[in-house]
Structures are given as C-alpha cells and as structure tokens.
N, C-alpha and C positions, 0 to 999 in steps of 0.2 A: 524211258526218258523221264527225268524228274522235271517237275514244274517249279519254277523260282518265283516267289511272290514278293512284291516289293511293297512295303507298307510305309506310307508317309504320314507322320504325325505332326500336326500343326499345334504349336504351343503359343498360347496368347498370354502375355504378362497380365497379372491381376492388378487392378487400379489400387495404387497405394492409398492409405487412409491416414488422415492427420491425427497424430496420437497425442493426447493431452500430456501425459507424463514426460514425453520428449520436449514438448513446448515449455513445461515448467522448468525442466532442468536447464534448458537454453535460456530461459529469461533470468533465472537465478545467476547465471553465469555472465550474461552480457547485458542486461538492462542497465542503462545509464543512470537512471534515478536511483537504482538500488546500489550501484557502484559508488555514487556520490555519498549516499548515506553511510556506506561501509568506510569510505575514506574519512568522513567526518568523525565516526566513532574512533578509527585508528588514530587520527591526529589528536583526539582528546586523551588518549593514553599517555601522551607525552607531558600533559599539563601538571600532574601531581608532582613529579620530580621538580619541576620548575617552581611550583608554588611553595614548595617546602624547603627550597634552597635558601642559603644565606644571601644577603645583598652582596653586590661585588665589592671586592677589596679595593680600597682607595689608596694610590701611592702618589704622595706629594714630594717634589723636589723643588729647590730654591736656594736663594742666597740672601744675605744681608750684608751691605757694603757701607763703608764710611769714606767720605771725602770724594769719591767718584762712584758713578752708577754701575760700572761693570762688575762682573764677578770677581771676587778675591780682593777688592779694593779694601784695604785696611786689615786684611787677614793677618792674624798673628800680632798685630799692633794694637788694634781697637778691640775691647772685650765684647763689643756686639757685632763684630763682623764674623760671618761663618758661612759655610756652604754644607748642605746636608739634604736629608730626605726623611719623610715620615710615612709610616704605613698605618692605615686606619681600617677597622673593621666594625661595621654595625651589627648588633645582635638584637633580634626581636625578644621581647619578653618571653620567658620559657612557655612553651605550649602553643604559641602562635603559629609557628612553622608547621607543627604537626596538624593543627587544625586547618590551615590553608591546604595542605596536602590532602586531608580527608575530604574537604569540600570539593576540591578538584576530582577526587575519586568519585564521589557522588555524582558530580556533573558527567564524567565519563560513563558512569553506569546508566544514567538517563539517556545519554546518547546511544548507548547499546540497545536500550529498550526502543529507542526511535528507529534504529536500524531494523530490529525485529518487526516493529509495525510495518515499516516499508516492505519488507519481505512478504508479510501476509497480505498487504494491500496489492502489491504487484501480482501475486498468485491469485487473489480473489478476482481482480480485474481481468486477468487472463482467462480464468475459468468462465466468468460470465460471458466475455466476448466469444469464447470457444463455443459454448452451448447456444448462444444466439446465433452464431454462424451455422451450427448444426440445424437450428430451427428453420433457417431459410431453405436448406435443402430438403427437409422433411415436408415443409409446407409447399414447396415447389412441385415435389413429386405428387402430392395429393391433389394440387390444382391441375397438374398435367393430366392425371388419371380422370378427373372430373371434367376436363376440357374434352378429352376424347369421348367421354360418355355424353356431353353436351352436343358434340359434333353428330354423334348418332341420333340424338333426340331432334336436332335441327333437320337432319335428312328425313326422319320420320314425319316431322311436321311439315317440310316442304312437299313431301309426297302426298300428305292428306290435304294440304292446301290446293295442290294442283287438281285434285278431283273434287274440290269444294266441300271437304269434310271438316275443315277447320277455318278459322278467320285468319286474315293476314297478320293481325296484331299478335298472334302467337309466334309466327316466324320472326317478326321484328323483336319480340321479347327474347327469344333464344339468340338472335344475333347480338342484341345489346348485352345480354349476359356473357356471351363469348367474348366481347370487347372488354367487359369489366374484369374477366378472368385474365386477359392479356395485361390489363393496367395493374392487376395485383402482382403479377409475374415481374413486371418492370420494378415495382416497389420492393419486391424481395431481392431483385438483383442489386438495386441501390443499397439496401440493408446488408446484403452479402459483402459488397466491396468496402462498405464502412467497416464492417467487423473484420474483414481481412486486413485492412489498413491498421486497425487497432492492435490486432495480434501482431502484425510485423513491427509495429512501433514498440510494443512491450518486449519483444524478443531481440530488438535492435537489428532488424534485417532491412534490406533495401525496400523501399515502399513499392517498387514495380514487380516484385516477386509474386507469384501465384501459389496459392495454398491448396492442398488436396481437400478432399471431402472429409469432415470430421467424423470420428467414430463416436456415436452417441449410444451408450448402452442403455438397457432397460432399467429404469430407476428402481432403487431398493428403498424400503421405508426407513425413516430416520432411526438411528439406533439408540438416540439418547432422549430422554424426556427433558422438560423444561428446567426442573430442579437440578438435574445433573449438568445441563448446559451452564446454568448460572454458577455451579460450584466449580465447574472446569474454568470458566471465565475468571472467577475470584482467585483461582490458583495460577492461572497461566497467562492471562490477558497482559500483553505488553503495555498497554495504556495504563493499567493499574500499577504495574511494576515501575514505569516511568514516573508517575506521580509520587510514588513511595520514595523513590531515589531523591526526588526534588524536596520532599518533607525532610529527609535525612540531612540533605545539603543545607536546608533553611535552618535546621536546628543547630547545625555545626556553625552557620554563620552568626546565630545568635550568641553562641559560646565564644566566638572570636571577637564579636562586638563588646562583650563583657571584658575580655582581655585587653581591649584597647584602653581601658582605664589605668592600666599599668604602664610605666614607661619603658620604652625602648632604650638601649644605651649603646655606646660606641667605645672601643678600646683603641687607643692610638699610641704608637711608639715611634720615636725618631732618633736619628743620629746626626750630629753636626761637627764638622771639623773646624777648629779655631786656629790652624796654622801652628805656630811655635807654642801657643797656649794649650792647656789641657782640652782633650775633646769634650763635647757636651752631649748628654743624652737627655731624652724627654720621654715621659710616660704619663698618660692621662686617661681618664674615663669620663665621657660625656653622656649625660641623661637627657632624654627627650621627654620633658614633663608635659603631661596633658592638662595644661592650664585652662584651656578653653572647653572643658568637658561639658559645661552647660550647653554649649552651642553645637558642639561636634560629637563627642562620644555619646552623650545621652540621646541626641537625634538619631545617631547611626544604630544605637540599640533599639530605639523605638521603631525605625524603619525595618530592621531585620525581623523583629517580633511580628510586625504586621505582615511581612512576607511569609513568615512561618504560618500564620493564620490563614493567609491566602493559599498556601500550598496544601493545607489540610482541607479546606473547603473545595479546592480544585479536585482533590481525590474523591471527596464525597459526591461532587457534581459528576465526575467521570464514571463512578460506580453506578449512580442512578441512571445516567444516560446509557451506560452500556447495558444495564438490566432491562431497560425499556426496549432498546434496539434488539436485543437477543429475543425478548418475548415477542416482538413484532415479527421478527423474521421466522421465529418458530411457528407462529400462527400461520404465517404466509406459506411456509413449507408444508405443514400439515394439512392445510386446506387445499393447497394445490394437489397434494397427493391423493387426497380423498376425491377430488374432482377427477383427476386422472383415471382413478378405478371406476368411478361412475361412468365417464365417457367410454372407457375401454370395455367394460363389462355389459353395459346396458344401452347407453344412448346411441353410440356409433353402430353397433350390430343391428339394433332395432330400426334405426333410421335407414340403414343400408337395405335391410329386408323390405321396408315400406317403399323405398325408391324402386327396387327391383320388381315388386308387385305391381306398383302403379305404372311403370314403364311397360310392362307385359299387358296390362289392362288397356293402356293408352293405344297400343298397337291394334287392339280389337275394337276400340271405341268405347270401352266401358267406362273410362274416366275422361275428364277433359284435361286440356293442356295446363290449366292453372294449378291443378292438383299435382301433376307430375313436376312442374317447375318448382313449386313449393317444396316438395319432397327432395328435389335435386339441390336446392339452395341450403336446405338443412343439413344434408349429408356433408356437404363441402364445409360448412361453417363448424359443424361439430368435430370434424377431423382436424381442422386448423386449430380449433379451440384446445383439443387434447394436446397437440404438439405445443401450444402456447403455455398451457398448464405445466407440462413437462419441463419446458425451458424455465418457467417461473420457479419450479421446485429446485432445479439445479442451481439457479442463481441464488436462491435463498440459502441453500446448503453452503455455496461458496462464501457468502457474507457471514454466515454462522462461523465458519472456519476462521475467518479474519477476526471476528469479534471475541472468540473464545480462545484464540491462541492456537487453534488446530483441533480437528476432530479425530485424529488418529489416536489408537490406544496409547 
C-alpha cells in the first residue's frame, strides 16, 4: 500500500519597498508646481507670433450730409455730401516686428530654462526627503537593537543590585537611558511622518496615504571631481542658460529702442459715393514722427541699455553663486563619504567590540557599570552618526544634480 504525503507550503508576501525611480517618475508627471511651470512655458510659445504681427487693420465708415443731419442728406446735390468707408493699416518701421518677435522668443527660452530649473528642484527635494525618510528607518532599527541590549544590561544591573554588588544609581541610569531612547524613537516617528508628508506633496498624492520603507542602497563614491562638476554646470545648468536668454532679449530690446528713433507709418484708402456726382476716392500715408525723442526715445534707449548691463551682471552673479554652492556641496559630499568610511571600517566595529568585551566583564564584576554604560552610549551614537553622514552624502548629491543640471552621463 502506497503512502500519500501531503505537503503544505505557506507563502508570505515580501514587504514592498519604496523605490526612488518610481517616485521621480510620478513627481514629474503629477507635481502641480512643475505642471504650472510647464504651462507657463507653453503659454510663452504663443507670444512671438503675436509680438511680430501687424497692428489690427482699422475700418472706418461714415457720411457727410448737408441741410439735414441724417445719412444721404444733400447726396448728389451738394459736392461735400457723401457716404463711404476707409481702410487703414499701420506699419511699424522695417525691422521692428522682427525684433519684437525675437525678444518674445528669448523670453520664451528663459521660461523654458525656468521649467528645467523647476524639474531639477522637484527631483532634488524629492531625493532629499526620500533619503531623510530612509534615515528614520535605519536609525530606528539601530536604536531598537540598542534598546534590547540596554534591557539586557538593565536586567544584569538589577540582579547585581539585588545582591548588593552595585549601587541603585546604576539601575536608575539604565532606566533613564531607556526612557531617552524611547524619546528618540518618538522624534524619529515625527520626522518620518513629516518626510512622508513632503514626499506625498511632491508626487501629488493624498496626505493620508502611507508609504513603504525606502530602499537605501550602499553609497558609491562621487564619480566627478570639482573641476568636472564646475565644467558640467557651465555647460548644462539651467540657471546660466536662463540668464543668457535674458541677456539676448535685453540686447534685442536695445536694438528695438534704437529703431524707435525712426517713424512708423500708416496707409489709408477710402471710397465715397457722391450720388449722381462722380465717386470720390482717397489714399494717404500718415507718419508718426518721434518729435519727443529727447524725453521718450532717448530715455527708452538708456533704460534698455541699463537693463542689458543688469542682465550681464546677473549672469556673472549667478555663475559665481553657482560655483560657490557646487564647491560647498562637493566638500560636504566628500567629507560625508570619508566619515562614512571611517565609521564603517573603524569606529563602529571597534566600539561594538569594546561594548561586548565590557559587557562580559561587567557580568563577572571585572568592570564597573559606568564603563559599560559609556561604551553602550558610544556605540549607539556612532551607528546613528554613520546613518546621518550617509543621509548627508545622498542629500549633497541631490543638490549637486540640481546645480549642475544632472550628474548622469
């Protein structure tokens, strides 16, 4: 007789992790601030055709009567009585329409760079919030492990106190430290909720949603040196491209102000019926003479020249500020990475071994409680410091991406 074996396999779903690339894609699609910047740029694309268009054509209709005020009075009898219409079209001096269109193009280009700035800023804020959220989980796990170790130390201390081998203050110190760890956990929970709310706001989700635990990879060293970062910013930073577009627009505005010294003109043509008399036709050209150029055109040219100088200095200021911020973030990132290596390779392992050794010695009475307690506090602080430096490193990288226009190849 055969035996029939029944095998039951229990499958537990793995806990999903919050992925940064998915959040970035969602933010770029749904962030309202970014959508507003995109609409602003798209709206500016309609300005060049408007700015370079001719003024609206003017159509005039009317009559001239004699003897009575209504239309047709005296028509065909009086030589000044007529009914007709006139069409007028104003023409700017040659070159003005083209310049106005190019100025609008430059302004639209600046709006596009502002949109690129907004994209980079949203992604940078999202990354910083993401890694800060990850820090709360890593720090909480470390504190929970140390809390369990502190509970063990507390039990040992209470046992030693019960037989008179240690002072009551050692028990109270352990209990106080346990309460302080609980306080830090409460602070981390507040920080976690704040960063979750920030991420939900950036991806335009409901503020009541819950987010999964972030996936925080092991940091890799920065792939670019300071000189290369500065060069990438000079070639790709939207803030510099925006100021360059503004300089181009200001230079065109100066050229347009010079063109305003020349007169615009209007061409008019009309037809009038005279009744039984021959029809009357009219054609004329009107010139708008810049008679007040001392007060108007010269002042406008001086104004636009100053605005051009302002735009050039703004570009210089932006470049200097950008270089400073890149250098500051670069130093922050490299320092944080070096500290991470120091904590990971030396400080945390050595302090952990010291704590284990002192805890074993405390059980046998070879060392006092203060030594164990001091070693315990250092291990916790060093581990949290490692995660803090890792978060600082990732946040500095995010800001460098924003400043340089992206660190991707």
